[in-house]
VEXDREN-2710 file (C-alpha; in Angstrom, 1 decimal):
% VEXDREN-2710
k/r/px/py/pz
1/MET/0.0/0.0/0.0
2/ASN/1.3/3.5/-0.9
3/PRO/0.9/5.8/2.1
4/ASN/1.1/8.9/-0.3
5/MET/-1.8/7.9/-2.5
6/ALA/-5.3/6.6/-1.6
7/TYR/-5.5/4.7/-4.9
8/HIS/-8.7/2.7/-4.5
9/ALA/-10.7/5.7/-3.3
10/LEU/-9.1/7.8/-6.1
11/GLU/-10.0/5.2/-8.7
12/THR/-13.6/5.1/-7.6
13/LYS/-13.8/8.9/-7.6
14/ILE/-12.4/9.2/-11.1
15/ALA/-14.7/6.5/-12.5
16/THR/-17.7/8.4/-11.1
17/LYS/-16.5/11.7/-12.5
18/LYS/-15.8/10.2/-15.9
19/GLY/-19.3/8.8/-15.9
20/ARG/-20.8/12.2/-15.4
21/ILE/-18.4/14.1/-17.7
22/LEU/-18.5/11.6/-20.7
23/ASN/-22.3/10.8/-20.5
24/LYS/-23.3/10.4/-24.2
25/SER/-26.9/11.6/-23.7
26/THR/-25.6/14.7/-22.0
27/TRP/-23.2/15.4/-24.9
28/GLU/-26.1/15.0/-27.3
29/LYS/-27.9/17.8/-25.4
30/PHE/-24.8/19.9/-25.6
31/LEU/-24.7/19.4/-29.4
32/ASP/-28.4/20.0/-29.8
33/SER/-28.2/23.4/-28.0
34/PRO/-29.7/26.1/-30.3
35/THR/-27.7/28.9/-28.6
36/VAL/-24.6/29.4/-26.3
37/ASP/-27.0/30.3/-23.5
38/ALA/-28.8/27.0/-23.9
39/LEU/-25.4/25.2/-23.8
40/ILE/-24.5/27.0/-20.6
41/ASN/-27.8/25.9/-19.0
42/HIS/-27.1/22.3/-19.9
43/LEU/-23.6/22.6/-18.5
44/LYS/-24.9/24.1/-15.2
45/GLU/-27.3/21.1/-14.9
46/ASN/-24.4/18.6/-15.0
47/GLU/-23.1/17.6/-11.6
48/GLU/-19.4/18.0/-12.5
49/PHE/-19.5/20.9/-15.0
50/GLY/-22.0/22.8/-12.9
51/LYS/-19.4/23.2/-10.1
52/ALA/-17.4/25.6/-12.2
53/PHE/-20.3/28.1/-12.4
54/LYS/-20.7/28.5/-8.7
55/ASP/-19.6/31.8/-7.3
56/ILE/-18.2/33.1/-10.6
57/GLU/-17.7/36.8/-10.9
58/ILE/-18.5/37.0/-14.6
59/SER/-22.0/38.6/-15.0
60/ASN/-22.4/38.1/-18.8
61/LEU/-21.4/34.6/-19.9
62/ASP/-20.6/35.1/-23.6
63/ARG/-18.5/32.6/-25.6
64/ASN/-15.1/33.9/-24.4
65/ASN/-16.3/33.9/-20.7
66/LEU/-17.6/30.4/-21.1
67/GLU/-14.2/29.3/-22.2
68/THR/-12.7/30.7/-19.0
69/VAL/-15.3/28.9/-16.9
70/LEU/-14.4/25.6/-18.7
71/GLU/-10.7/26.1/-17.9
72/LYS/-11.7/26.8/-14.3
73/PHE/-13.6/23.5/-14.3
74/LYS/-10.4/21.7/-15.2
75/THR/-8.6/23.5/-12.3
76/LEU/-11.3/22.6/-9.8
77/GLU/-11.3/18.9/-10.9
78/VAL/-7.5/18.7/-10.4
79/GLU/-7.7/20.5/-7.0
80/ASN/-10.3/18.0/-5.9
81/LEU/-7.9/15.1/-6.8
82/LEU/-5.2/16.5/-4.5
83/HIS/-7.1/15.4/-1.5
84/TYR/-6.1/11.8/-2.3
85/PHE/-2.4/12.5/-2.3
86/SER/0.3/13.5/0.1
87/GLY/4.1/13.9/0.1
88/PRO/5.9/13.7/-3.2
89/TYR/2.7/12.5/-4.9
90/LYS/0.9/15.7/-4.0
91/GLU/3.8/17.8/-5.1
92/PHE/3.8/16.0/-8.5
93/ILE/0.1/16.7/-9.1
94/LYS/0.5/20.3/-8.0
95/ALA/3.3/20.7/-10.6
96/VAL/0.9/19.4/-13.3
97/LEU/-1.7/21.8/-12.1
98/VAL/0.6/24.8/-12.7
99/GLU/-0.2/24.8/-16.4
100/GLY/-3.1/27.2/-15.6
101/GLU/-0.5/29.7/-14.5
102/ILE/1.0/29.7/-18.0
103/LYS/-2.3/30.6/-19.5
104/ASP/-2.8/33.5/-17.1
105/LEU/0.8/34.8/-17.4
106/SER/0.4/34.7/-21.2
107/LEU/-2.8/36.7/-20.9
108/ILE/-1.1/39.4/-18.8
109/LEU/1.8/39.5/-21.2
110/ARG/-0.5/40.0/-24.2
111/LYS/-2.3/42.9/-22.5
112/LEU/1.0/44.6/-21.5
113/SER/2.6/44.2/-24.9
114/ARG/-0.5/45.8/-26.5
115/GLU/-0.5/48.5/-23.9
116/GLU/-4.0/47.5/-22.8
117/SER/-5.5/47.9/-19.4
118/LEU/-5.2/45.0/-16.9
119/GLU/-8.4/46.1/-15.1
120/GLY/-10.8/43.3/-14.6
121/ILE/-8.5/40.7/-16.2
122/GLU/-8.5/38.6/-13.0
123/GLN/-12.0/37.5/-14.0
124/ARG/-10.4/35.5/-16.8
125/PHE/-7.8/33.8/-14.7
126/VAL/-7.9/30.0/-14.6
127/HIS/-4.9/29.1/-12.3
128/SER/-5.4/27.5/-8.9
129/LYS/-5.6/30.2/-6.3
130/ILE/-5.1/27.6/-3.6
131/PHE/-1.9/26.2/-4.8
132/THR/-0.2/28.9/-6.8
133/ASN/3.2/30.3/-5.5
134/LEU/2.8/33.5/-7.6
135/ASP/1.5/36.8/-6.3
136/PHE/-1.0/37.7/-9.0
137/ASP/-2.2/40.8/-7.2
138/ASP/1.4/42.1/-7.3
139/LEU/1.8/41.1/-11.0
140/LEU/-1.3/43.0/-11.9
141/THR/0.3/46.2/-10.7
142/SER/2.9/46.0/-13.5
143/LYS/2.9/49.0/-15.8
144/ASN/5.0/47.3/-18.6
145/ILE/6.7/44.1/-19.5
146/GLU/9.9/45.0/-17.8
147/GLN/8.2/45.5/-14.5
148/PHE/6.3/42.3/-15.0
149/ILE/9.4/40.2/-15.6
150/GLN/11.2/41.7/-12.6
151/LYS/8.2/40.6/-10.4
152/LEU/8.8/37.0/-11.6
153/LYS/12.3/36.9/-10.1
154/GLY/12.7/33.7/-8.1
155/THR/10.0/31.8/-9.9
156/LEU/10.5/29.0/-12.5
157/TYR/9.5/31.4/-15.3
158/TYR/12.1/34.1/-14.8
159/ASN/15.0/32.7/-16.6
160/SER/12.8/31.9/-19.6
161/LEU/11.4/35.4/-19.8
162/ARG/14.2/37.7/-18.5
163/ASN/15.3/38.8/-22.0
164/LEU/11.7/39.4/-23.2
165/THR/10.9/42.7/-24.8
166/LYS/7.6/44.3/-25.9
167/GLU/8.5/43.7/-29.5
168/ILE/9.2/40.0/-29.0
169/ALA/6.0/39.6/-26.9
170/ILE/3.9/41.0/-29.8
171/GLN/5.6/39.0/-32.6
172/ARG/6.1/35.7/-30.9
173/GLU/3.3/35.0/-28.5
174/PHE/3.2/31.2/-29.0
175/HIS/7.0/31.0/-28.7
176/ILE/6.9/32.6/-25.3
177/GLU/4.3/30.1/-24.1
178/MET/6.6/27.3/-25.3
179/LYS/9.5/28.8/-23.3
180/MET/7.4/28.7/-20.2
181/TYR/6.3/25.1/-20.9
182/VAL/10.0/24.2/-21.2
183/ALA/10.5/25.5/-17.6
184/LEU/7.4/23.8/-16.4
185/TYR/8.0/20.4/-17.8
186/LYS/11.5/20.3/-16.3
187/VAL/9.8/20.7/-12.9
188/ILE/7.2/18.1/-13.7
189/CYS/9.8/15.5/-14.7
190/GLU/11.8/16.4/-11.6
191/LYS/8.8/15.8/-9.4
192/ALA/8.0/12.5/-11.2
193/SER/11.5/11.2/-10.4
194/LYS/10.5/11.3/-6.7
195/LEU/7.7/8.8/-7.1
196/LYS/8.0/5.1/-6.5
197/LYS/9.3/3.0/-9.4
198/GLU/6.0/1.8/-10.8
199/ASP/4.4/5.2/-10.5
200/MET/7.4/7.1/-11.9
201/LYS/7.4/4.8/-14.9
202/ALA/3.7/5.5/-15.6
203/ALA/4.1/9.2/-15.0
204/ILE/7.1/9.5/-17.3
205/GLU/5.3/7.5/-20.0
206/ILE/2.2/9.7/-20.0
207/ILE/4.2/12.9/-19.6
208/GLY/6.6/11.8/-22.4
209/LEU/3.6/11.2/-24.7
210/ASN/2.2/14.6/-23.9
211/ILE/5.6/16.2/-24.6
212/ASP/5.8/14.5/-28.0
213/LEU/2.4/15.8/-28.9
214/LEU/3.1/19.3/-27.7
215/ASN/6.3/19.3/-29.8
216/ILE/4.4/18.1/-32.9
217/GLN/1.9/20.9/-32.4
218/TRP/4.7/23.4/-32.0
219/ILE/6.9/22.3/-34.9
220/TYR/3.9/22.1/-37.2
221/ARG/2.8/25.6/-36.4
222/ALA/6.4/26.9/-36.6
223/LEU/6.9/25.3/-40.1
224/LYS/3.5/26.3/-41.4
225/PHE/3.0/29.8/-40.0
226/TYR/6.1/31.3/-38.5
227/GLN/9.2/32.6/-40.3
228/ILE/11.8/31.3/-37.9
229/SER/15.0/29.3/-38.2
230/PRO/15.2/25.5/-37.5
231/GLU/17.7/26.4/-34.7
232/GLU/15.0/28.5/-33.0
233/ILE/12.3/25.8/-33.5
234/PHE/14.6/23.3/-31.9
235/ILE/15.5/25.6/-28.9
236/TYR/11.8/26.1/-28.1
237/SER/11.0/22.4/-28.3
238/LEU/10.5/20.4/-25.1
239/GLU/12.9/17.7/-23.8
240/GLY/11.7/14.4/-22.3
241/GLY/9.5/13.0/-25.1
242/ARG/8.7/9.4/-25.0
243/THR/9.2/8.7/-28.7
244/LEU/10.8/11.9/-30.1
245/GLY/14.3/11.9/-28.5
246/TYR/17.0/14.3/-29.3
247/ASN/17.9/13.1/-32.8
248/ARG/14.4/12.6/-34.0
249/LEU/13.3/16.0/-32.6
250/ARG/16.2/17.7/-34.3
251/LYS/15.4/16.0/-37.6
252/LEU/11.8/17.2/-37.4
253/CYS/12.8/20.8/-36.6
254/TYR/15.2/20.9/-39.6
255/SER/12.7/19.4/-42.1
256/THR/10.3/20.9/-44.6
257/LEU/6.6/20.8/-43.8
258/ASP/6.1/17.8/-46.1
259/GLU/9.1/16.0/-44.6
260/PHE/7.8/16.8/-41.1
261/LYS/4.5/15.2/-41.8
262/LYS/6.0/12.0/-43.2
263/LEU/8.5/11.7/-40.3
264/THR/5.9/12.4/-37.7
265/ASN/3.7/9.6/-39.1
266/ASP/6.6/7.2/-39.2
267/TYR/7.9/7.9/-35.7
268/LEU/4.5/7.7/-33.9
269/ARG/3.0/5.1/-36.3
270/TYR/-0.1/7.1/-36.8
271/ASP/-1.4/9.3/-39.7
272/PHE/-1.8/12.7/-38.2
273/PHE/-2.3/14.3/-41.6
274/LYS/-4.6/11.9/-43.4
275/ASN/-7.1/14.7/-44.0
276/ALA/-5.5/18.0/-44.8
277/ALA/-8.6/19.9/-43.6
278/ASP/-8.4/18.4/-40.1
279/ASP/-7.3/20.6/-37.2
280/ILE/-4.0/19.3/-35.9
281/ASN/-5.1/20.0/-32.3
282/VAL/-8.2/17.8/-32.7
283/VAL/-6.1/15.0/-34.3
284/ILE/-3.6/15.2/-31.5
285/ASP/-6.4/15.1/-28.9
286/SER/-7.9/12.1/-30.7
287/TYR/-4.6/10.3/-30.6
288/MET/-4.2/10.8/-26.9
289/LEU/-7.8/9.8/-26.2
290/ASN/-7.3/6.6/-28.1
291/TYR/-4.1/5.9/-26.2
292/PHE/-5.9/6.2/-22.9
293/LYS/-8.6/3.8/-24.1
294/LYS/-6.0/1.2/-24.9
295/ASN/-3.9/1.6/-21.8
296/ASN/-5.2/1.1/-18.2
297/TYR/-3.2/2.1/-15.2
298/ASN/-3.3/0.9/-11.6
299/ASN/-1.1/3.6/-10.2
300/ILE/-0.5/7.4/-10.5
301/GLY/-1.2/7.0/-14.2
302/THR/-5.0/6.8/-13.4
303/ALA/-5.0/10.4/-12.1
304/LEU/-2.6/11.7/-14.8
305/ALA/-4.6/10.2/-17.6
306/PHE/-7.8/11.8/-16.1
307/ILE/-6.1/15.2/-16.0
308/TYR/-5.1/15.0/-19.6
309/LEU/-8.6/13.8/-20.4
310/LEU/-9.9/17.0/-18.9
311/ASN/-7.8/19.0/-21.3
312/ILE/-9.4/17.2/-24.2
313/ILE/-12.9/17.6/-22.9
314/VAL/-12.3/21.4/-22.4
315/ASN/-11.0/21.7/-25.9
316/ASP/-14.0/19.8/-27.3
317/LEU/-16.5/21.9/-25.4
318/THR/-14.8/25.0/-26.7
319/SER/-15.3/23.7/-30.2
320/VAL/-18.9/22.9/-29.4
321/THR/-19.4/26.5/-28.2
322/GLU/-17.8/27.9/-31.4
323/GLY/-19.9/25.6/-33.5
324/ILE/-23.1/26.6/-31.9
325/GLN/-22.3/30.3/-32.2
326/TYR/-21.6/29.9/-35.9
327/GLN/-24.5/27.5/-36.4
328/VAL/-22.5/24.6/-37.6
329/PRO/-24.7/21.6/-38.3
330/LYS/-24.6/19.0/-35.5
331/GLU/-23.1/16.1/-37.6
332/LYS/-20.5/18.4/-39.0
333/LEU/-19.6/19.7/-35.6
334/LYS/-19.0/16.2/-34.4
335/GLU/-16.1/15.9/-36.8
336/TYR/-14.3/18.7/-34.9
337/LEU/-14.4/16.7/-31.6
338/ALA/-11.8/14.3/-30.3
339/TYR/-14.5/12.6/-28.1
340/LYS/-16.7/10.7/-30.5
341/ILE/-20.3/10.7/-29.4
END
């Protein structure tokens, strides 16, 4: 028995949550919603999703605000899991939870780079207020990017951002996010190394898969949309992938777009680009969802797989929201979802 993880209670809790979150009849209601307001009402009625709507400060729930609530839902779910852990296991899950901070820091950086007011921005924050080590109230007093970076001294983000300028922040928004992810995943892998052997193996396996998929997403975007050198693409890539080690990752970064597609399919033995019209993010989510269906864990992997499942569900619900807003036919909208109803 692991004194740092109440596994059987955790397994039961996650199974119950998944039953509520992945209920097919509930998702049919989501897809049948004639308006975003109707979708919001259906989400509020759900025992799991409804928790994210309690005590929210947002008065007018439009599409953008709904996306914020969905991200908060993910944070709340992970916070709830932390009750089942202690010691190095709790520290590991807390490290995974930090991803919400990156989203909020990126939001502040965007506003500062465009010289926009930060007033009211906290309503869009999705990070865990319980477990964060950052003083967001102090960060929000920043008048410019330079002040903001100085306030991050002593945090895991400072070295990644210390040379950031307003011009870079405007031109390379996604690059900056990747730099913060590099810092975060070093911490996550370090925390995983403190787990017991079986749990560490499962954690490194799932984290490695996620790193591979984040790198695929990043390199694909870099090759297709950004005019940057292969050296820079490689620098911004994440270490610790399960299948894409140093040599493979380097080869992908120095390839053409067509070469990248072929190599990616060969390395991961999956056709990520079968349909050119498919959104790469949806294909990646589908790949991970299928992976979790085929691989069951009797250790920390159960919790980690659920956390990454939450990412996929939030992405899908965001797509449902956009589809409803733009009146995309239901059957067509289903094609944009990783979770197949």
